[in-house]
C-alpha angles and dihedrals in degrees: 000000000000090000090054091048093052092048090050094049096045097073090047091052092049093049091049092051091049092050094048091052096049112133114261109258118258112237109220117218139184128213110235101174142006124211132185119260129196107252091209091070117099094203117223102154138017125186141155118229123180089346095306127111120237129186134192122202140197134221114223116192091235090061103050093178092060118101133198101242144152117207148147115262122226102215091201093059106013091231122140123234096211115225101165132024121187125208097254092202087069107023140038110204118229137169127346139199138177121225132161094351093311133109118216125200130187126209125216107236107356095086089228141097137203129232121209135183106259094224105039097025090221114149110252102169149349131224136196133219134191096227109114091234140015118227123148132013136196139142139229088209092265109048134027112244120207138183125208102192094273133087092277130100113195119208111210124198105245092219100053102008091232118143113265099180142345119227119205110211117218142178112206089338094311120117113245112216133199098043107178137164112023140204132180114219124177097327100323134092118232118199135188110226108221120243088020134081093229131113115198129207112227130197104227092208100060107004094243116151107235101180146353137223114212106206098172091120091059091047090053090049090051092048090049092054096040118019088199093064116128132198126318112271124155136066124175132178126207101202095186094056096027092235129145127202131192134181140152144224111301089351116160092218144042110215124211107211138180128213136151108283 
């Protein structure tokens, strides 16, 4: 009887293993528009607020011309209307998000963020976090969601900015590291994966990666137009117009793309 039971279970176990190791589906996309982008901007965050596109940038030492800024992007020209400028001797700007008439900004290694009034862009507060680094930032409309360059996404209570939960992001059971710029689109978290040209679709309930956009073609296009272009980093969703924008560090263009979401 035991021998029969083992033989019966073995095919089921093998089928289960094969199913769990299936490649993550590739999400097909189309480019619907191309806009200019300032090639001096080392993109760290990209977000749409009240129908307008905002970008935050960092200032790596190896690129002395780069500044840590937040500004509104003119899609017609690609130029930034600067709203916030950090002292780059002290701070490296990272991801941004708007929530409840406030603008939140992470910094890279200071373990702190800044809070600004969303209309005047005047600083109104600061907050701290225990994550070793700050990378990307988005919101589900209730919490702030931040990445820190690892496989973890930290959900912060918007009222007191204390961690509510930590989500481990996995692909077929394997932890996915270097999660970077984030965007929340129709119930799912989309994340750039640093050093790649991929954006992954994440289930916020369990951290499973459900799909992947391969944007290598756009990265090659950016590199062809501007040899100084760095990696893909930046995804923004205009929920009112159902438009999605992506760009990268020092890229010459912002691309409007469409994909099932």
